[in-house]
C-alpha positions in Angstrom: 10.6 25.1 -7.6 11.9 22.7 -10.3 14.7 20.2 -9.7 16.8 18.4 -12.3 17.5 14.9 -10.8 20.2 14.2 -13.3 20.5 11.5 -16.0 19.5 8.6 -13.8 16.0 10.0 -13.5 14.0 9.6 -16.8 11.3 12.1 -17.7 7.8 10.7 -16.9 4.3 12.2 -16.4 4.6 12.1 -12.6 5.3 15.4 -10.9 5.4 16.8 -7.4 4.3 20.4 -6.8 5.3 22.5 -3.8 3.1 25.7 -3.9 3.0 28.1 -1.0 -0.1 30.3 -0.7 -0.4 33.4 1.4 -4.0 32.7 2.2 -6.8 30.2 1.8 -8.3 32.0 -1.2 -5.2 31.1 -3.3 -5.5 27.5 -2.4 -9.2 27.5 -3.2 -8.5 29.0 -6.6 -5.9 26.3 -7.3 -8.5 23.5 -6.5 -11.1 25.2 -8.7 -8.7 25.0 -11.7 -8.5 21.2 -11.3 -11.3 19.1 -12.8 -14.1 19.7 -10.3 -15.2 16.1 -10.0 -11.6 14.9 -9.4 -10.9 17.6 -6.9 -14.1 16.9 -5.0 -13.3 13.2 -4.9 -9.8 13.8 -3.8 -10.8 16.3 -1.1 -13.6 13.9 0.2 -11.0 11.1 0.4 -8.4 13.3 2.0 -10.7 14.7 4.7 -11.5 11.1 5.9 -7.9 10.3 6.5 -5.9 10.7 9.7 -2.7 10.1 7.6 -2.2 10.2 3.8 -3.0 6.9 2.1 -1.6 7.4 -1.4 -3.4 4.3 -2.8 -6.8 5.6 -1.8 -6.0 9.1 -3.1 -5.0 7.5 -6.5 -8.3 5.7 -6.6 -10.2 8.9 -5.8 -8.4 10.8 -8.5 -9.7 8.5 -11.3 
């Protein structure tokens, strides 16, 4: 799904993706397409969280 926020929202490199998978294999395939080191760091950080901590996820993605 793509949304056009109108002229008040300028184009930038930040995006949000909403992808619905029918099974775990689809999700696993998507993670494999990402840079393996980044996806491992992100998943490791994510699994330690009780709630999403965006700042820590940004650090893990670098």
